[in-house]
C-alpha positions as CSV (number, residue, x, y, z in Angstrom):
1,M,-13.7,-29.1,9.6
2,T,-11.4,-29.3,12.6
3,P,-7.8,-28.4,11.7
4,K,-5.2,-31.2,12.0
5,K,-3.1,-30.6,15.0
6,N,-0.1,-32.4,13.5
7,I,0.0,-30.2,10.3
8,L,1.0,-26.7,11.0
9,L,1.3,-23.5,8.9
10,F,3.3,-20.5,10.0
11,R,2.2,-17.5,7.9
12,W,4.3,-14.4,8.3
13,D,4.5,-10.8,7.4
14,N,6.9,-10.3,10.3
15,K,10.0,-12.5,9.7
16,E,11.7,-11.6,13.0
17,S,8.8,-12.8,15.2
18,L,8.5,-15.9,13.1
19,R,12.2,-16.7,13.5
20,S,12.2,-16.2,17.2
21,T,9.0,-18.3,17.7
22,L,10.3,-21.1,15.5
23,Q,13.6,-21.2,17.4
24,K,11.7,-21.6,20.7
25,W,9.5,-24.4,19.2
26,K,12.6,-26.2,17.9
27,E,14.4,-25.9,21.3
28,K,11.3,-27.3,23.2
29,F,10.8,-30.1,20.7
30,I,14.5,-31.2,20.9
31,E,14.4,-31.1,24.7
32,K,11.3,-33.4,24.7
33,H,11.9,-35.6,21.7
34,G,15.6,-35.4,20.8
35,E,17.5,-33.8,18.0
36,M,17.3,-36.9,15.8
37,N,13.5,-36.6,15.5
38,L,13.7,-33.0,14.1
39,L,14.2,-32.7,10.3
40,E,14.6,-29.3,8.6
41,I,14.1,-29.3,4.8
42,K,15.2,-26.6,2.4
43,N,15.6,-26.7,-1.3
44,D,19.3,-27.5,-1.0
45,N,18.8,-30.6,1.2
46,I,15.5,-32.1,0.0
47,F,15.9,-35.9,-0.7
48,D,14.0,-38.4,-2.9
49,G,12.2,-40.2,-0.1
50,V,11.1,-37.3,2.0
51,L,7.4,-37.8,1.7
52,S,7.8,-41.6,2.4
53,D,9.6,-40.5,5.6
54,C,6.5,-38.5,6.6
55,L,4.6,-41.7,6.9
56,A,7.3,-43.8,8.6
57,P,7.7,-44.3,12.3
58,W,10.5,-42.3,13.8
59,F,13.6,-43.0,15.8
60,M,12.9,-45.1,18.9
61,G,9.1,-44.9,18.1
62,G,8.9,-41.3,19.3
63,T,7.4,-38.2,17.8
64,R,9.1,-36.6,14.8
65,M,8.7,-33.1,13.2
66,I,9.6,-32.1,9.7
67,I,9.9,-28.4,8.9
68,F,9.6,-27.3,5.3
69,Y,11.0,-23.8,4.8
70,E,10.7,-23.2,1.1
71,K,7.6,-25.1,0.1
72,L,5.3,-22.1,0.4
73,I,7.6,-19.2,-0.3
74,K,6.4,-16.3,-2.4
75,T,6.5,-16.9,-6.1
76,S,5.8,-14.7,-9.1
77,K,2.5,-14.9,-11.0
78,E,4.4,-16.2,-14.0
79,Q,5.8,-19.1,-11.9
80,E,2.4,-19.8,-10.5
81,K,1.0,-20.1,-14.0
82,I,3.7,-22.4,-15.0
83,E,3.1,-24.6,-12.0
84,E,-0.6,-24.7,-12.7
85,Q,0.0,-25.7,-16.3
86,N,2.5,-28.4,-15.3
87,K,0.1,-29.8,-12.8
88,A,-2.7,-29.9,-15.3
89,E,-0.5,-31.8,-17.8
90,E,0.7,-34.5,-15.4
91,T,-0.9,-37.7,-14.4
92,I,0.6,-39.9,-11.7
93,N,0.1,-43.2,-9.9
94,L,0.3,-42.2,-6.2
95,E,0.6,-45.7,-4.8
96,E,3.3,-46.6,-7.3
97,L,5.3,-43.4,-6.5
98,L,5.0,-44.0,-2.7
99,E,6.0,-47.6,-3.1
100,N,9.0,-47.0,-5.3
101,G,10.3,-43.8,-3.6
102,M,10.1,-40.2,-4.6
103,K,11.9,-38.8,-7.6
104,K,12.9,-35.2,-7.8
105,K,10.9,-34.5,-10.9
106,T,7.7,-35.4,-8.9
107,I,8.8,-33.8,-5.6
108,D,6.5,-30.8,-6.1
109,D,3.4,-32.7,-7.3
110,D,0.5,-31.4,-5.2
111,A,-1.6,-34.5,-5.4
112,L,1.2,-36.6,-3.9
113,W,1.8,-34.2,-1.1
114,I,-1.9,-34.1,-0.2
115,S,-2.2,-37.8,-0.3
116,T,0.8,-38.1,2.0
117,L,-0.5,-35.5,4.4
118,E,-3.9,-37.2,4.6
119,K,-2.3,-40.6,5.5
120,M,0.2,-39.2,8.0
121,P,0.0,-40.7,11.5
122,E,-0.8,-38.4,14.4
123,T,2.7,-39.0,16.0
124,N,4.3,-37.3,13.0
125,F,4.2,-33.5,12.6
126,I,4.8,-31.3,9.6
127,L,5.3,-27.6,9.8
128,F,5.2,-25.4,6.7
129,V,6.6,-21.9,6.7
130,G,4.9,-19.7,4.1
131,N,3.9,-16.1,3.4
132,K,1.7,-16.1,0.3
133,K,-2.0,-16.4,-0.5
134,P,-2.9,-20.0,-1.4
135,V,-2.7,-20.6,-5.2
136,T,-1.8,-24.2,-5.8
137,E,-4.0,-27.2,-4.7
138,L,-1.5,-28.1,-1.9
139,E,-1.6,-24.5,-0.5
140,K,-5.4,-24.5,-0.6
141,W,-5.5,-27.9,1.2
142,I,-3.0,-26.7,3.8
143,E,-5.0,-23.5,4.5
144,K,-8.1,-25.6,4.9
145,N,-6.7,-28.4,7.0
146,A,-3.7,-27.2,8.9
147,T,-3.5,-25.5,12.3
148,I,-2.4,-21.9,11.4
149,H,-0.2,-19.5,13.3
150,D,0.0,-16.0,12.0
151,F,2.8,-13.5,12.5
152,P,1.4,-10.2,11.3
153,A,3.4,-7.1,10.5
154,L,3.9,-4.7,13.4
155,S,2.2,-1.3,13.5
156,V,4.3,1.8,13.2
157,N,3.8,2.5,17.0
158,E,5.0,-1.0,17.9
159,I,8.2,-0.5,15.7
160,I,8.8,2.9,17.4
161,K,8.5,1.3,20.9
162,Y,10.9,-1.5,19.8
163,I,13.5,1.1,18.7
164,E,12.9,3.2,21.8
165,S,13.4,0.3,24.2
166,S,16.3,-1.4,22.4
167,L,18.4,1.7,21.9
168,R,17.2,3.7,24.9
169,L,16.1,6.6,22.8
170,P,13.5,9.2,23.6
171,P,10.1,8.8,21.7
172,D,10.7,11.6,19.2
173,Q,14.1,10.3,18.2
174,A,12.8,6.7,18.0
175,M,10.0,8.0,15.7
176,N,12.5,9.8,13.5
177,M,14.6,6.7,13.2
178,S,11.5,4.6,12.3
179,D,10.7,7.0,9.5
180,R,14.3,6.9,8.2
181,L,14.3,3.1,8.3
182,S,11.1,3.0,6.3
183,N,9.0,1.3,9.0
184,N,10.0,-2.2,7.7
185,Y,10.2,-4.2,10.9
186,D,12.5,-6.8,9.6
187,F,14.9,-4.2,8.3
188,V,14.6,-2.2,11.5
189,V,15.4,-5.2,13.7
190,Q,18.6,-5.9,11.6
191,E,19.7,-2.3,12.0
192,V,18.9,-2.1,15.7
193,K,20.8,-5.3,16.4
194,K,23.9,-3.9,14.8
195,L,23.6,-0.6,16.7
196,S,22.8,-2.2,20.0
197,L,26.1,-4.1,20.0
198,A,27.6,-0.9,21.2
199,Y,25.8,-1.3,24.5
200,Q,26.5,-5.0,25.0
201,P,29.5,-6.3,26.9
202,R,29.2,-9.8,25.4
203,W,27.8,-11.3,22.2
204,S,26.8,-14.8,21.2
205,N,27.9,-16.4,18.0
206,E,24.3,-16.6,16.8
207,E,23.9,-12.9,17.3
208,L,27.0,-12.1,15.4
209,K,26.2,-14.4,12.5
210,S,22.9,-12.7,12.0
211,I,24.3,-9.1,11.8
212,L,27.6,-9.5,10.0
213,P,27.1,-9.1,6.2
214,D,30.0,-10.3,4.1
215,Y,30.9,-7.4,1.9
216,R,33.8,-5.0,1.4
217,D,34.3,-1.4,0.3
218,E,37.7,-0.2,-1.0
219,N,37.0,3.4,0.2
220,A,36.5,2.1,3.7
221,F,39.8,0.1,3.5
222,N,41.6,3.3,2.4
223,I,40.5,5.3,5.4
224,L,41.1,2.6,7.9
225,D,44.8,2.1,7.1
226,P,45.8,5.6,8.5
227,L,43.4,5.1,11.4
228,W,45.1,1.9,12.6
229,N,48.5,3.5,12.0
230,R,47.3,6.4,14.1
231,D,48.3,8.9,11.4
232,P,45.7,11.8,11.8
233,I,47.2,14.0,9.1
234,Y,47.0,11.3,6.4
235,L,43.6,10.2,7.7
236,I,42.2,13.7,7.2
237,K,43.7,13.9,3.7
238,I,42.1,10.6,2.7
239,W,38.8,11.6,4.4
240,R,38.6,14.9,2.4
241,R,39.2,13.0,-0.9
242,L,36.5,10.4,-0.1
243,M,34.0,13.1,0.8
244,E,34.5,14.6,-2.6
245,T,34.3,11.4,-4.6
246,A,32.6,8.6,-2.7
247,D,29.1,7.8,-1.5
248,H,29.4,9.2,2.1
249,E,26.7,7.1,3.6
250,L,27.9,3.9,2.0
251,T,31.5,4.5,3.0
252,M,30.6,5.3,6.6
253,A,28.3,2.3,6.8
254,M,31.1,0.1,5.5
255,M,33.6,1.5,8.0
256,I,31.1,0.8,10.9
257,T,30.8,-2.8,9.7
258,M,34.5,-3.3,9.3
259,I,35.3,-1.7,12.7
260,R,32.6,-3.8,14.2
261,K,34.2,-7.0,12.9
262,I,37.6,-6.0,14.2
263,V,36.2,-5.2,17.6
264,I,34.5,-8.7,17.6
265,A,37.7,-10.4,16.5
266,S,39.6,-8.6,19.3
267,H,37.1,-10.0,21.9
268,F,36.8,-13.5,20.5
269,Q,39.5,-16.1,20.1
270,H,37.6,-18.2,17.6
271,T,35.9,-16.4,14.8
272,N,36.4,-18.9,11.9
273,N,32.7,-19.5,11.5
274,L,32.0,-15.7,11.1
275,P,32.4,-13.6,8.0
276,I,35.6,-11.9,9.3
277,T,38.5,-11.7,6.9
278,P,42.1,-12.8,7.8
279,G,43.2,-9.1,7.4
280,Q,40.6,-8.1,10.0
281,R,41.7,-10.8,12.4
282,N,45.3,-9.7,12.0
283,T,44.4,-6.1,12.6
284,A,42.5,-7.2,15.8
285,K,45.7,-9.0,17.0
286,R,47.8,-6.0,16.3
287,L,45.4,-3.8,18.3
288,L,44.9,-6.2,21.1
289,S,46.6,-4.0,23.6
290,H,44.3,-1.2,22.6
291,K,41.1,-3.2,22.9
292,K,39.4,-0.7,25.2
293,S,40.1,2.3,23.0
294,L,39.0,0.2,20.0
295,K,35.7,-0.5,21.7
296,K,35.3,3.1,22.6
297,L,35.9,4.1,19.0
298,Y,33.1,1.7,17.9
299,D,30.8,3.0,20.6
300,D,31.5,6.6,19.5
301,I,30.8,6.1,15.8
302,V,27.7,4.1,16.5
303,A,26.5,7.0,18.7
304,V,27.1,9.3,15.8
305,D,25.1,6.9,13.5
306,I,22.2,6.7,16.0
307,A,22.1,10.5,16.4
308,E,21.9,10.9,12.6
309,K,19.3,8.2,12.1
310,S,17.1,9.6,15.0
311,G,17.2,13.2,13.6
312,E,19.4,14.5,16.4
313,L,22.3,15.2,14.1
314,P,21.4,16.4,10.6
315,H,24.9,15.9,9.1
316,K,27.2,13.3,10.6
317,T,30.3,13.5,8.5
318,N,32.2,15.9,10.7
319,A,31.2,14.1,13.9
320,F,32.2,10.8,12.3
321,L,35.6,12.2,11.5
322,M,36.1,13.5,15.0
323,A,35.3,10.1,16.4
324,L,37.9,8.5,14.2
325,L,40.5,11.2,15.1
326,S,39.9,10.5,18.8
327,F,41.5,7.1,18.2
328,C,44.6,8.5,16.7
């Protein structure tokens, strides 16, 4: 059977490649058909008539694409059994449901989805994003009928090459970093993006949103106060206490994150849509005249972090402290 060109399935083991490819597809589609003809559906914005809309003509008679992000996500075996049992127990009138509009209690009925997909006009496109083996009748139907694009996991050598080129590391250090980051490509990309900010003169909001986790650490707050006050004696006192009682790696990671946010806030006038606290914004304003030395501090501690992750620096605590003191 020839796959349907207007029903697409993106299967991924490599989330980063999927994300970048999907973004390019969306940009090209919007450029050609307009933003009003692109609909993105997740669990939090699914609506009753979504499947009826799959059959309807689109704005100005053009082409329309619907992207379903969470229809084919991984589920536990227990959940799959429950879904199979529920499906076996239910009987539905497809024509009546389509005529009267979808109800949320039937939104996951496989027979209704399949019926809709079989009737869908060629001008309408549906793209499913999934990463699990087909279990339900809908998933089996999509695997059999859709045009499939796979995003396989990268090999260890490909991950090492990515680290090497992104952070400009020699091959042996890139290999060491790959080992320390567990060879999980999506995790590696997240870490490398954070570290590579040290080499970029400018950042886009999209880049920043993807690498700024929203969490805090009291130990990191304690050490940063004397740093911003440029009080090296008190900073060393606090540092020694933290090294005796705190999780060193976690505290240093939190400090890098918080300093990164303050550096960003010092370079951007508008950061309200980013996970940056009012206190971090105020600190950035207070240090505005020291923007260059603040950026150098960030570059220095990231260099220490990279050296430790790549095996060049076995223990980074002293080097990290020296980088902090150079700001005082």
